[in-house]
All heavy atoms as TSV, in Angstrom:
chain	resi	resn	atom	element	x	y	z
A	1	MET	N	N	-2.572	-8.493	-3.449
A	1	MET	CA	C	-3.296	-7.866	-2.334
A	1	MET	C	C	-2.266	-8.117	-1.120
A	1	MET	O	O	-1.600	-9.157	-0.998
A	1	MET	CB	C	-4.594	-8.782	-2.025
A	1	MET	CG	C	-4.970	-8.866	-0.606
A	1	MET	SD	S	-6.435	-9.821	-0.328
A	1	MET	CE	C	-5.694	-11.510	-0.561
A	2	LEU	N	N	-2.140	-7.128	-0.312
A	2	LEU	CA	C	-1.385	-7.083	0.883
A	2	LEU	C	C	-2.127	-6.686	2.074
A	2	LEU	O	O	-2.912	-5.629	2.029
A	2	LEU	CB	C	-0.182	-6.117	0.694
A	2	LEU	CG	C	0.724	-6.373	-0.470
A	2	LEU	CD1	C	1.739	-5.242	-0.537
A	2	LEU	CD2	C	1.578	-7.593	-0.226
A	3	HIS	N	N	-2.035	-7.523	3.072
A	3	HIS	CA	C	-2.709	-7.048	4.378
A	3	HIS	C	C	-1.705	-6.443	5.331
A	3	HIS	O	O	-0.653	-6.914	5.576
A	3	HIS	CB	C	-3.290	-8.315	5.046
A	3	HIS	CG	C	-4.096	-8.023	6.205
A	3	HIS	ND1	N	-4.281	-8.894	7.221
A	3	HIS	CD2	C	-5.013	-7.006	6.459
A	3	HIS	CE1	C	-5.069	-8.351	8.071
A	3	HIS	NE2	N	-5.478	-7.215	7.646
A	4	LEU	N	N	-2.004	-5.195	5.479
A	4	LEU	CA	C	-0.962	-4.279	6.285
A	4	LEU	C	C	-1.410	-4.325	7.685
A	4	LEU	O	O	-2.507	-4.446	8.015
A	4	LEU	CB	C	-0.934	-2.876	5.647
A	4	LEU	CG	C	-0.661	-2.771	4.276
A	4	LEU	CD1	C	-0.616	-1.373	3.794
A	4	LEU	CD2	C	0.732	-3.398	3.953
A	5	PRO	N	N	-0.492	-3.846	8.717
A	5	PRO	CA	C	-0.815	-3.630	10.064
A	5	PRO	C	C	-1.859	-2.456	10.204
A	5	PRO	O	O	-1.770	-1.470	9.402
A	5	PRO	CB	C	0.429	-3.219	10.673
A	5	PRO	CG	C	1.578	-3.285	9.606
A	5	PRO	CD	C	0.936	-3.560	8.322
A	6	ARG	N	N	-2.671	-2.672	11.084
A	6	ARG	CA	C	-3.790	-1.664	11.240
A	6	ARG	C	C	-3.211	-0.466	12.116
A	6	ARG	O	O	-3.431	-0.235	13.290
A	6	ARG	CB	C	-4.910	-2.238	12.017
A	6	ARG	CG	C	-6.179	-1.294	12.153
A	6	ARG	CD	C	-7.544	-2.075	12.444
A	6	ARG	NE	N	-8.711	-1.153	12.526
A	6	ARG	CZ	C	-9.186	-0.795	11.366
A	6	ARG	NH1	N	-8.658	-1.084	10.090
A	6	ARG	NH2	N	-10.330	-0.066	11.472
A	7	LEU	N	N	-2.462	0.418	11.268
A	7	LEU	CA	C	-1.923	1.620	11.877
A	7	LEU	C	C	-2.735	2.883	11.491
A	7	LEU	O	O	-2.727	3.765	12.192
A	7	LEU	CB	C	-0.458	1.741	11.485
A	7	LEU	CG	C	0.471	0.608	11.824
A	7	LEU	CD1	C	1.712	0.671	10.909
A	7	LEU	CD2	C	0.660	0.369	13.186
A	8	LYS	N	N	-3.401	2.710	10.422
A	8	LYS	CA	C	-4.169	3.796	9.809
A	8	LYS	C	C	-5.366	3.232	9.033
A	8	LYS	O	O	-5.316	2.051	8.803
A	8	LYS	CB	C	-3.303	4.771	8.908
A	8	LYS	CG	C	-2.200	5.431	9.734
A	8	LYS	CD	C	-1.603	6.427	8.828
A	8	LYS	CE	C	-0.344	7.019	9.530
A	8	LYS	NZ	N	-0.075	8.341	9.236
A	9	THR	N	N	-6.244	3.902	8.578
A	9	THR	CA	C	-7.280	3.473	7.757
A	9	THR	C	C	-6.684	3.275	6.328
A	9	THR	O	O	-5.728	3.799	5.933
A	9	THR	CB	C	-8.400	4.468	7.655
A	9	THR	OG1	O	-7.981	5.704	6.875
A	9	THR	CG2	C	-9.027	4.842	8.943
A	10	GLU	N	N	-7.381	2.350	5.543
A	10	GLU	CA	C	-6.881	2.247	4.177
A	10	GLU	C	C	-6.911	3.527	3.383
A	10	GLU	O	O	-5.888	3.768	2.697
A	10	GLU	CB	C	-7.965	1.289	3.422
A	10	GLU	CG	C	-7.819	-0.183	3.723
A	10	GLU	CD	C	-8.828	-1.011	2.978
A	10	GLU	OE1	O	-9.760	-0.460	2.384
A	10	GLU	OE2	O	-8.672	-2.177	3.064
A	11	GLU	N	N	-7.831	4.324	3.522
A	11	GLU	CA	C	-7.751	5.592	2.830
A	11	GLU	C	C	-6.568	6.429	3.138
A	11	GLU	O	O	-5.729	6.902	2.249
A	11	GLU	CB	C	-9.063	6.440	3.111
A	11	GLU	CG	C	-9.055	7.725	2.282
A	11	GLU	CD	C	-10.340	8.547	2.506
A	11	GLU	OE1	O	-11.269	8.068	3.319
A	11	GLU	OE2	O	-10.386	9.590	1.902
A	12	GLU	N	N	-6.237	6.482	4.513
A	12	GLU	CA	C	-4.938	7.287	4.882
A	12	GLU	C	C	-3.827	6.724	4.363
A	12	GLU	O	O	-2.862	7.268	3.887
A	12	GLU	CB	C	-4.882	7.202	6.435
A	12	GLU	CG	C	-5.935	8.106	7.089
A	12	GLU	CD	C	-5.973	8.044	8.585
A	12	GLU	OE1	O	-5.817	6.835	9.074
A	12	GLU	OE2	O	-6.219	9.061	9.363
A	13	LEU	N	N	-3.728	5.289	4.375
A	13	LEU	CA	C	-2.499	4.617	3.930
A	13	LEU	C	C	-2.267	4.845	2.392
A	13	LEU	O	O	-1.147	5.108	1.963
A	13	LEU	CB	C	-2.607	3.054	4.185
A	13	LEU	CG	C	-2.494	2.590	5.528
A	13	LEU	CD1	C	-2.922	1.265	5.717
A	13	LEU	CD2	C	-1.028	2.731	6.028
A	14	VAL	N	N	-3.382	4.740	1.663
A	14	VAL	CA	C	-3.342	4.785	0.211
A	14	VAL	C	C	-2.965	6.222	-0.036
A	14	VAL	O	O	-2.146	6.553	-1.005
A	14	VAL	CB	C	-4.607	4.405	-0.486
A	14	VAL	CG1	C	-4.701	4.876	-1.962
A	14	VAL	CG2	C	-4.933	3.008	-0.247
A	15	LEU	N	N	-3.464	7.257	0.459
A	15	LEU	CA	C	-3.193	8.663	0.057
A	15	LEU	C	C	-1.758	8.972	0.550
A	15	LEU	O	O	-1.138	9.695	-0.154
A	15	LEU	CB	C	-4.251	9.486	0.816
A	15	LEU	CG	C	-5.587	9.496	0.260
A	15	LEU	CD1	C	-6.534	10.348	1.088
A	15	LEU	CD2	C	-5.676	9.871	-1.245
A	16	GLU	N	N	-1.402	8.601	1.859
A	16	GLU	CA	C	-0.051	8.813	2.222
A	16	GLU	C	C	1.046	8.092	1.222
A	16	GLU	O	O	2.197	8.743	1.032
A	16	GLU	CB	C	0.242	8.509	3.685
A	16	GLU	CG	C	-0.512	9.438	4.608
A	16	GLU	CD	C	-0.372	9.195	6.033
A	16	GLU	OE1	O	0.308	8.317	6.405
A	16	GLU	OE2	O	-1.100	9.850	6.876
A	17	LEU	N	N	0.869	6.961	0.961
A	17	LEU	CA	C	1.682	6.079	0.062
A	17	LEU	C	C	1.928	6.976	-1.234
A	17	LEU	O	O	3.011	7.045	-1.764
A	17	LEU	CB	C	1.257	4.817	-0.281
A	17	LEU	CG	C	1.567	3.772	0.931
A	17	LEU	CD1	C	0.768	2.529	0.525
A	17	LEU	CD2	C	3.016	3.463	0.885
A	18	LEU	N	N	0.761	7.410	-1.815
A	18	LEU	CA	C	0.914	8.126	-3.019
A	18	LEU	C	C	1.666	9.584	-2.834
A	18	LEU	O	O	2.537	9.834	-3.570
A	18	LEU	CB	C	-0.539	8.475	-3.587
A	18	LEU	CG	C	-0.555	9.186	-5.028
A	18	LEU	CD1	C	0.237	8.464	-6.011
A	18	LEU	CD2	C	-2.018	9.432	-5.414
A	19	SER	N	N	1.319	10.303	-1.882
A	19	SER	CA	C	1.798	11.666	-1.642
A	19	SER	C	C	3.243	11.615	-1.125
A	19	SER	O	O	4.018	12.530	-1.600
A	19	SER	CB	C	0.848	12.491	-0.734
A	19	SER	OG	O	0.918	12.041	0.467
A	20	GLU	N	N	3.545	10.749	-0.306
A	20	GLU	CA	C	4.829	10.689	0.315
A	20	GLU	C	C	5.897	9.771	-0.388
A	20	GLU	O	O	7.014	10.050	-0.248
A	20	GLU	CB	C	4.734	10.283	1.781
A	20	GLU	CG	C	3.861	11.245	2.708
A	20	GLU	CD	C	3.736	10.688	4.162
A	20	GLU	OE1	O	4.523	9.859	4.584
A	20	GLU	OE2	O	2.905	11.332	4.827
A	21	GLN	N	N	5.436	8.656	-0.960
A	21	GLN	CA	C	6.268	7.726	-1.440
A	21	GLN	C	C	6.197	7.501	-2.979
A	21	GLN	O	O	6.907	6.799	-3.610
A	21	GLN	CB	C	6.024	6.307	-0.789
A	21	GLN	CG	C	6.351	6.339	0.698
A	21	GLN	CD	C	7.720	6.626	1.097
A	21	GLN	OE1	O	8.689	6.172	0.426
A	21	GLN	NE2	N	7.873	7.563	2.207
A	22	GLN	N	N	5.150	8.269	-3.504
A	22	GLN	CA	C	4.944	8.207	-4.988
A	22	GLN	C	C	4.613	6.621	-5.450
A	22	GLN	O	O	5.116	6.168	-6.391
A	22	GLN	CB	C	6.000	8.809	-5.872
A	22	GLN	CG	C	6.094	10.251	-5.780
A	22	GLN	CD	C	6.672	10.617	-4.425
A	22	GLN	OE1	O	7.801	10.171	-4.033
A	22	GLN	NE2	N	6.071	11.543	-3.717
A	23	VAL	N	N	3.926	5.989	-4.515
A	23	VAL	CA	C	3.543	4.558	-4.718
A	23	VAL	C	C	2.001	4.541	-4.849
A	23	VAL	O	O	1.314	4.918	-4.011
A	23	VAL	CB	C	3.937	3.663	-3.566
A	23	VAL	CG1	C	3.389	2.299	-3.704
A	23	VAL	CG2	C	5.554	3.660	-3.482
A	24	LEU	N	N	1.520	4.006	-6.009
A	24	LEU	CA	C	0.148	3.988	-6.272
A	24	LEU	C	C	-0.432	2.624	-6.088
A	24	LEU	O	O	0.036	1.583	-6.660
A	24	LEU	CB	C	-0.159	4.400	-7.615
A	24	LEU	CG	C	-1.581	4.407	-8.163
A	24	LEU	CD1	C	-2.450	5.330	-7.260
A	24	LEU	CD2	C	-1.691	4.672	-9.656
A	25	VAL	N	N	-1.203	2.421	-5.091
A	25	VAL	CA	C	-2.071	1.179	-4.697
A	25	VAL	C	C	-3.398	1.480	-4.594
A	25	VAL	O	O	-3.809	2.640	-4.545
A	25	VAL	CB	C	-1.438	0.601	-3.372
A	25	VAL	CG1	C	-0.068	0.155	-3.514
A	25	VAL	CG2	C	-1.754	1.477	-2.264
A	26	GLN	N	N	-4.229	0.407	-4.654
A	26	GLN	CA	C	-5.707	0.705	-4.452
A	26	GLN	C	C	-6.153	0.006	-3.135
A	26	GLN	O	O	-5.621	-1.033	-2.756
A	26	GLN	CB	C	-6.434	-0.031	-5.633
A	26	GLN	CG	C	-6.184	0.520	-6.905
A	26	GLN	CD	C	-6.857	-0.134	-8.019
A	26	GLN	OE1	O	-7.181	-1.413	-7.925
A	26	GLN	NE2	N	-7.035	0.426	-9.133
A	27	PRO	N	N	-7.119	0.699	-2.413
A	27	PRO	CA	C	-7.600	0.247	-1.205
A	27	PRO	C	C	-8.466	-1.072	-1.429
A	27	PRO	O	O	-9.011	-1.204	-2.394
A	27	PRO	CB	C	-8.412	1.398	-0.759
A	27	PRO	CG	C	-8.929	2.099	-2.006
A	27	PRO	CD	C	-7.729	1.960	-2.874
A	28	GLY	N	N	-8.445	-1.886	-0.357
A	28	GLY	CA	C	-9.088	-3.083	-0.487
A	28	GLY	C	C	-10.629	-2.950	-0.640
A	28	GLY	O	O	-11.261	-3.769	-1.306
A	29	TRP	N	N	-11.175	-1.803	-0.147
A	29	TRP	CA	C	-12.507	-1.715	-0.239
A	29	TRP	C	C	-13.080	-1.451	-1.738
A	29	TRP	O	O	-14.146	-1.725	-2.041
A	29	TRP	CB	C	-13.146	-0.541	0.591
A	29	TRP	CG	C	-12.489	0.870	0.556
A	29	TRP	CD1	C	-11.452	1.317	1.230
A	29	TRP	CD2	C	-12.910	1.831	-0.456
A	29	TRP	NE1	N	-11.163	2.613	0.756
A	29	TRP	CE2	C	-12.011	2.890	-0.105
A	29	TRP	CE3	C	-13.754	1.899	-1.482
A	29	TRP	CZ2	C	-12.045	4.087	-0.942
A	29	TRP	CZ3	C	-13.832	3.058	-2.211
A	29	TRP	CH2	C	-12.905	4.156	-1.897
A	30	PHE	N	N	-12.101	-1.108	-2.664
A	30	PHE	CA	C	-12.459	-1.221	-4.152
A	30	PHE	C	C	-12.830	-2.543	-4.434
A	30	PHE	O	O	-13.565	-2.729	-5.450
A	30	PHE	CB	C	-11.271	-0.789	-4.973
A	30	PHE	CG	C	-11.040	0.675	-5.117
A	30	PHE	CD1	C	-11.658	1.653	-4.392
A	30	PHE	CD2	C	-10.167	1.154	-6.058
A	30	PHE	CE1	C	-11.434	2.935	-4.515
A	30	PHE	CE2	C	-9.896	2.486	-6.188
A	30	PHE	CZ	C	-10.512	3.374	-5.492
A	31	TYR	N	N	-12.425	-3.603	-3.816
A	31	TYR	CA	C	-12.695	-4.941	-4.116
A	31	TYR	C	C	-13.658	-5.699	-3.153
A	31	TYR	O	O	-13.575	-6.968	-2.982
A	31	TYR	CB	C	-11.328	-5.752	-4.398
A	31	TYR	CG	C	-10.579	-5.107	-5.508
A	31	TYR	CD1	C	-9.597	-4.095	-5.194
A	31	TYR	CD2	C	-10.769	-5.455	-6.739
A	31	TYR	CE1	C	-8.893	-3.519	-6.242
A	31	TYR	CE2	C	-10.050	-4.917	-7.818
A	31	TYR	CZ	C	-9.147	-3.852	-7.422
A	31	TYR	OH	O	-8.399	-3.193	-8.577
A	32	ASP	N	N	-14.205	-4.915	-2.267
A	32	ASP	CA	C	-15.172	-5.455	-1.305
A	32	ASP	C	C	-14.653	-6.334	-0.272
A	32	ASP	O	O	-15.247	-7.165	0.346
A	32	ASP	CB	C	-16.337	-6.188	-1.969
A	32	ASP	CG	C	-17.179	-5.312	-2.831
A	32	ASP	OD1	O	-17.291	-4.054	-2.495
A	32	ASP	OD2	O	-17.673	-5.800	-3.899
A	33	PHE	N	N	-13.246	-6.017	0.102
A	33	PHE	CA	C	-12.695	-6.795	1.275
A	33	PHE	C	C	-13.485	-6.101	2.512
A	33	PHE	O	O	-13.672	-5.056	2.675
A	33	PHE	CB	C	-11.202	-6.473	1.446
A	33	PHE	CG	C	-10.399	-7.196	0.410
A	33	PHE	CD1	C	-9.949	-6.550	-0.804
A	33	PHE	CD2	C	-10.162	-8.549	0.629
A	33	PHE	CE1	C	-9.243	-7.226	-1.632
A	33	PHE	CE2	C	-9.348	-9.294	-0.177
A	33	PHE	CZ	C	-8.946	-8.551	-1.435
A	34	ALA	N	N	-13.913	-7.060	3.375
A	34	ALA	CA	C	-14.722	-6.709	4.541
A	34	ALA	C	C	-13.870	-6.075	5.687
A	34	ALA	O	O	-14.430	-5.326	6.459
A	34	ALA	CB	C	-15.500	-7.917	5.110
A	35	THR	N	N	-12.520	-6.272	5.736
A	35	THR	CA	C	-11.909	-5.851	6.754
A	35	THR	C	C	-10.757	-5.020	6.306
A	35	THR	O	O	-10.501	-4.954	5.164
A	35	THR	CB	C	-11.127	-6.939	7.638
A	35	THR	OG1	O	-10.306	-7.746	6.821
A	35	THR	CG2	C	-12.125	-7.848	8.405
A	36	GLU	N	N	-10.118	-4.093	7.154
A	36	GLU	CA	C	-8.997	-3.324	6.749
A	36	GLU	C	C	-7.789	-3.605	7.594
A	36	GLU	O	O	-7.856	-4.329	8.545
A	36	GLU	CB	C	-9.356	-1.820	7.010
A	36	GLU	CG	C	-10.504	-1.167	6.155
A	36	GLU	CD	C	-10.551	0.325	6.473
A	36	GLU	OE1	O	-9.658	0.956	7.065
A	36	GLU	OE2	O	-11.567	0.855	6.008
A	37	PRO	N	N	-6.717	-3.113	7.163
A	37	PRO	CA	C	-6.398	-2.438	5.868
A	37	PRO	C	C	-5.625	-3.434	4.899
A	37	PRO	O	O	-4.739	-4.198	5.181
A	37	PRO	CB	C	-5.290	-1.316	6.273
A	37	PRO	CG	C	-4.624	-1.916	7.434
A	37	PRO	CD	C	-5.615	-2.904	8.093
A	38	TYR	N	N	-6.240	-3.495	3.681
A	38	TYR	CA	C	-5.617	-4.184	2.634
A	38	TYR	C	C	-5.277	-3.185	1.399
A	38	TYR	O	O	-6.007	-2.175	1.271
A	38	TYR	CB	C	-6.569	-5.280	1.972
A	38	TYR	CG	C	-6.735	-6.413	2.792
A	38	TYR	CD1	C	-7.834	-6.604	3.730
A	38	TYR	CD2	C	-5.935	-7.570	2.593
A	38	TYR	CE1	C	-7.854	-7.806	4.462
A	38	TYR	CE2	C	-5.977	-8.799	3.206
A	38	TYR	CZ	C	-7.040	-8.857	4.169
A	38	TYR	OH	O	-7.299	-10.033	4.900
A	39	VAL	N	N	-4.236	-3.388	0.799
A	39	VAL	CA	C	-3.921	-2.619	-0.352
A	39	VAL	C	C	-3.712	-3.656	-1.459
A	39	VAL	O	O	-3.234	-4.704	-1.334
A	39	VAL	CB	C	-2.671	-1.686	-0.265
A	39	VAL	CG1	C	-2.927	-0.622	0.722
A	39	VAL	CG2	C	-1.436	-2.435	0.131
A	40	ILE	N	N	-4.048	-3.120	-2.760
A	40	ILE	CA	C	-3.965	-3.903	-3.961
A	40	ILE	C	C	-2.890	-3.414	-4.821
A	40	ILE	O	O	-2.723	-2.267	-5.045
A	40	ILE	CB	C	-5.178	-4.007	-4.769
A	40	ILE	CG1	C	-6.428	-4.345	-3.903
A	40	ILE	CG2	C	-5.162	-4.942	-5.961
A	40	ILE	CD1	C	-6.396	-5.559	-3.089
A	41	VAL	N	N	-1.828	-4.274	-5.265
A	41	VAL	CA	C	-0.815	-3.771	-6.053
A	41	VAL	C	C	-1.014	-4.454	-7.423
A	41	VAL	O	O	-1.400	-5.528	-7.448
A	41	VAL	CB	C	0.585	-4.157	-5.386
A	41	VAL	CG1	C	0.779	-3.359	-4.240
A	41	VAL	CG2	C	0.802	-5.612	-5.310
A	42	SER	N	N	-0.447	-3.740	-8.481
A	42	SER	CA	C	-0.655	-4.421	-9.745
A	42	SER	C	C	0.643	-5.177	-10.157
A	42	SER	O	O	1.726	-4.676	-9.839
A	42	SER	CB	C	-0.770	-3.217	-10.775
A	42	SER	OG	O	-0.642	-3.865	-12.186
A	43	LEU	N	N	0.415	-6.374	-10.577
A	43	LEU	CA	C	1.507	-7.121	-11.066
A	43	LEU	C	C	1.785	-7.020	-12.401
A	43	LEU	O	O	2.711	-7.720	-12.951
A	43	LEU	CB	C	1.191	-8.643	-10.659
A	43	LEU	CG	C	0.859	-9.017	-9.228
A	43	LEU	CD1	C	0.663	-10.490	-9.064
A	43	LEU	CD2	C	2.047	-8.577	-8.367
A	44	LEU	N	N	1.121	-6.058	-13.069
A	44	LEU	CA	C	1.352	-5.837	-14.564
A	44	LEU	C	C	2.518	-4.900	-14.799
A	44	LEU	O	O	2.927	-4.569	-15.913
A	44	LEU	CB	C	0.191	-5.365	-15.185
A	44	LEU	CG	C	-1.080	-6.249	-15.042
A	44	LEU	CD1	C	-2.359	-5.634	-15.706
A	44	LEU	CD2	C	-0.805	-7.670	-15.881
A	45	THR	N	N	3.113	-4.351	-13.752
A	45	THR	CA	C	4.262	-3.396	-13.906
A	45	THR	C	C	5.502	-4.165	-14.126
A	45	THR	O	O	5.528	-5.272	-13.988
A	45	THR	CB	C	4.425	-2.481	-12.645
A	45	THR	OG1	O	4.621	-3.393	-11.523
A	45	THR	CG2	C	3.222	-1.653	-12.354
A	46	GLU	N	N	6.457	-3.443	-14.639
A	46	GLU	CA	C	7.884	-4.065	-14.990
A	46	GLU	C	C	8.383	-4.474	-13.552
A	46	GLU	O	O	8.154	-3.783	-12.599
A	46	GLU	CB	C	8.768	-3.114	-15.636
A	46	GLU	CG	C	8.341	-2.719	-17.037
A	46	GLU	CD	C	9.289	-1.869	-17.696
A	46	GLU	OE1	O	10.492	-1.939	-17.547
A	46	GLU	OE2	O	8.882	-1.048	-18.614
A	47	PRO	N	N	9.139	-5.576	-13.625
A	47	PRO	CA	C	9.630	-6.084	-12.196
A	47	PRO	C	C	10.437	-5.009	-11.467
A	47	PRO	O	O	10.382	-4.992	-10.257
A	47	PRO	CB	C	10.498	-7.264	-12.711
A	47	PRO	CG	C	9.859	-7.712	-14.068
A	47	PRO	CD	C	9.395	-6.521	-14.710
A	48	ALA	N	N	11.261	-4.256	-12.178
A	48	ALA	CA	C	12.068	-3.347	-11.399
A	48	ALA	C	C	11.153	-2.273	-10.796
A	48	ALA	O	O	11.444	-1.864	-9.718
A	48	ALA	CB	C	13.113	-2.636	-12.319
A	49	VAL	N	N	10.154	-1.894	-11.496
A	49	VAL	CA	C	9.257	-0.856	-10.948
A	49	VAL	C	C	8.435	-1.387	-9.767
A	49	VAL	O	O	8.276	-0.797	-8.774
A	49	VAL	CB	C	8.280	-0.318	-12.103
A	49	VAL	CG1	C	7.310	0.595	-11.500
A	49	VAL	CG2	C	9.076	0.363	-13.134
A	50	LEU	N	N	8.009	-2.627	-9.944
A	50	LEU	CA	C	7.284	-3.275	-8.838
A	50	LEU	C	C	8.151	-3.473	-7.604
A	50	LEU	O	O	7.814	-3.135	-6.496
A	50	LEU	CB	C	6.821	-4.685	-9.307
A	50	LEU	CG	C	6.093	-5.549	-8.231
A	50	LEU	CD1	C	4.839	-4.772	-7.712
A	50	LEU	CD2	C	5.740	-6.950	-8.760
A	51	ARG	N	N	9.364	-3.880	-7.709
A	51	ARG	CA	C	10.281	-4.141	-6.582
A	51	ARG	C	C	10.591	-2.711	-5.950
A	51	ARG	O	O	10.468	-2.723	-4.653
A	51	ARG	CB	C	11.711	-4.651	-7.204
A	51	ARG	CG	C	12.626	-4.855	-6.149
A	51	ARG	CD	C	13.919	-5.626	-6.646
A	51	ARG	NE	N	14.336	-5.411	-8.081
A	51	ARG	CZ	C	14.082	-6.321	-9.056
A	51	ARG	NH1	N	13.381	-7.404	-8.889
A	51	ARG	NH2	N	14.382	-5.976	-10.207
A	52	GLU	N	N	10.745	-1.668	-6.671
A	52	GLU	CA	C	10.937	-0.429	-6.006
A	52	GLU	C	C	9.709	0.139	-5.400
A	52	GLU	O	O	9.811	0.562	-4.222
A	52	GLU	CB	C	11.294	0.751	-7.269
A	52	GLU	CG	C	11.480	2.108	-6.626
A	52	GLU	CD	C	12.705	2.353	-5.786
A	52	GLU	OE1	O	13.695	1.519	-5.914
A	52	GLU	OE2	O	12.642	3.272	-4.953
A	53	GLY	N	N	8.589	-0.049	-5.943
A	53	GLY	CA	C	7.321	0.217	-5.209
A	53	GLY	C	C	7.059	-0.458	-3.858
A	53	GLY	O	O	6.786	0.105	-2.853
A	54	ILE	N	N	7.307	-1.852	-3.852
A	54	ILE	CA	C	7.242	-2.616	-2.707
A	54	ILE	C	C	8.282	-2.319	-1.701
A	54	ILE	O	O	8.001	-2.204	-0.468
A	54	ILE	CB	C	7.376	-4.112	-3.009
A	54	ILE	CG1	C	6.230	-4.633	-4.084
A	54	ILE	CG2	C	7.377	-5.146	-1.808
A	54	ILE	CD1	C	4.835	-4.459	-3.377
A	55	GLU	N	N	9.483	-1.931	-2.102
A	55	GLU	CA	C	10.381	-1.435	-1.213
A	55	GLU	C	C	10.047	-0.183	-0.461
A	55	GLU	O	O	10.266	0.061	0.759
A	55	GLU	CB	C	11.909	-1.279	-1.859
A	55	GLU	CG	C	12.444	-2.663	-2.190
A	55	GLU	CD	C	13.745	-2.481	-3.020
A	55	GLU	OE1	O	14.170	-1.274	-3.367
A	55	GLU	OE2	O	14.328	-3.532	-3.433
A	56	ARG	N	N	9.497	0.704	-1.239
A	56	ARG	CA	C	8.988	2.043	-0.706
A	56	ARG	C	C	7.822	1.717	0.191
A	56	ARG	O	O	7.803	2.498	1.342
A	56	ARG	CB	C	8.569	2.918	-1.799
A	56	ARG	CG	C	9.720	3.443	-2.667
A	56	ARG	CD	C	9.202	4.460	-3.651
A	56	ARG	NE	N	10.247	4.811	-4.643
A	56	ARG	CZ	C	10.077	5.761	-5.582
A	56	ARG	NH1	N	8.885	6.388	-5.619
A	56	ARG	NH2	N	11.040	6.050	-6.285
A	57	LEU	N	N	6.977	0.993	-0.074
A	57	LEU	CA	C	5.815	0.541	0.672
A	57	LEU	C	C	6.252	-0.059	2.065
A	57	LEU	O	O	5.910	0.376	3.060
A	57	LEU	CB	C	4.879	-0.419	-0.012
A	57	LEU	CG	C	3.482	-0.796	0.633
A	57	LEU	CD1	C	2.585	-1.006	-0.482
A	57	LEU	CD2	C	3.664	-1.974	1.573
A	58	VAL	N	N	7.235	-1.029	2.007
A	58	VAL	CA	C	7.753	-1.559	3.300
A	58	VAL	C	C	8.339	-0.574	4.166
A	58	VAL	O	O	8.125	-0.395	5.415
A	58	VAL	CB	C	8.637	-2.736	2.958
A	58	VAL	CG1	C	9.312	-3.284	4.122
A	58	VAL	CG2	C	7.853	-3.855	2.270
A	59	ALA	N	N	9.217	0.349	3.422
A	59	ALA	CA	C	9.949	1.406	4.182
A	59	ALA	C	C	8.837	2.312	4.946
A	59	ALA	O	O	9.086	2.609	6.122
A	59	ALA	CB	C	10.767	2.156	3.313
A	60	TYR	N	N	7.766	2.671	4.240
A	60	TYR	CA	C	6.728	3.502	4.769
A	60	TYR	C	C	6.072	2.796	5.852
A	60	TYR	O	O	5.890	3.388	7.019
A	60	TYR	CB	C	5.763	3.733	3.725
A	60	TYR	CG	C	4.433	4.396	4.209
A	60	TYR	CD1	C	4.401	5.788	4.610
A	60	TYR	CD2	C	3.316	3.585	4.303
A	60	TYR	CE1	C	3.139	6.344	5.039
A	60	TYR	CE2	C	2.118	4.087	4.789
A	60	TYR	CZ	C	2.119	5.458	5.231
A	60	TYR	OH	O	0.982	6.052	5.702
A	61	VAL	N	N	5.670	1.598	5.841
A	61	VAL	CA	C	5.006	0.859	6.933
A	61	VAL	C	C	6.004	0.740	8.113
A	61	VAL	O	O	5.541	0.944	9.188
A	61	VAL	CB	C	4.521	-0.539	6.506
A	61	VAL	CG1	C	3.973	-1.337	7.633
A	61	VAL	CG2	C	3.379	-0.325	5.383
A	62	LEU	N	N	7.184	0.331	7.824
A	62	LEU	CA	C	8.098	0.291	9.000
A	62	LEU	C	C	8.358	1.657	9.690
A	62	LEU	O	O	8.353	1.759	11.026
A	62	LEU	CB	C	9.466	-0.123	8.608
A	62	LEU	CG	C	9.496	-1.706	8.128
A	62	LEU	CD1	C	10.861	-2.010	7.427
A	62	LEU	CD2	C	9.170	-2.653	9.240
A	63	ARG	N	N	8.386	2.791	8.912
A	63	ARG	CA	C	8.445	4.047	9.563
A	63	ARG	C	C	7.266	4.432	10.390
A	63	ARG	O	O	7.468	4.997	11.478
A	63	ARG	CB	C	8.672	5.070	8.471
A	63	ARG	CG	C	8.925	6.582	8.960
A	63	ARG	CD	C	9.096	7.518	7.929
A	63	ARG	NE	N	8.179	7.580	6.875
A	63	ARG	CZ	C	6.999	8.227	6.941
A	63	ARG	NH1	N	6.716	8.879	8.046
A	63	ARG	NH2	N	6.106	8.259	5.979
A	64	ILE	N	N	6.066	4.193	9.889
A	64	ILE	CA	C	4.869	4.548	10.678
A	64	ILE	C	C	4.646	3.588	11.833
A	64	ILE	O	O	3.916	3.933	12.811
A	64	ILE	CB	C	3.641	4.832	9.816
A	64	ILE	CG1	C	3.146	3.437	9.177
A	64	ILE	CG2	C	3.865	5.850	8.717
A	64	ILE	CD1	C	1.847	3.528	8.600
A	65	ALA	N	N	5.066	2.402	11.748
A	65	ALA	CA	C	4.994	1.510	12.853
A	65	ALA	C	C	5.860	1.856	14.040
A	65	ALA	O	O	5.600	1.468	15.115
A	65	ALA	CB	C	5.221	0.083	12.361
A	66	GLY	N	N	6.873	2.593	13.776
A	66	GLY	CA	C	7.804	3.135	14.757
A	66	GLY	C	C	8.679	2.052	15.293
A	66	GLY	O	O	9.297	1.955	16.166
């Protein structure tokens, strides 16, 4: 679980990560988190794939944060 800056809604973040960065995460509301924005990442992926996905996620957040 990652708590992201409140720059967009979870839905917007999740959809943009998928369409723009090819990073698949699940929104926190799938797991009944009461506040936003949280995204859930799978730790079951291979380490290199996880590392690449996290790097893309961080780059995306830094870009939209301006």
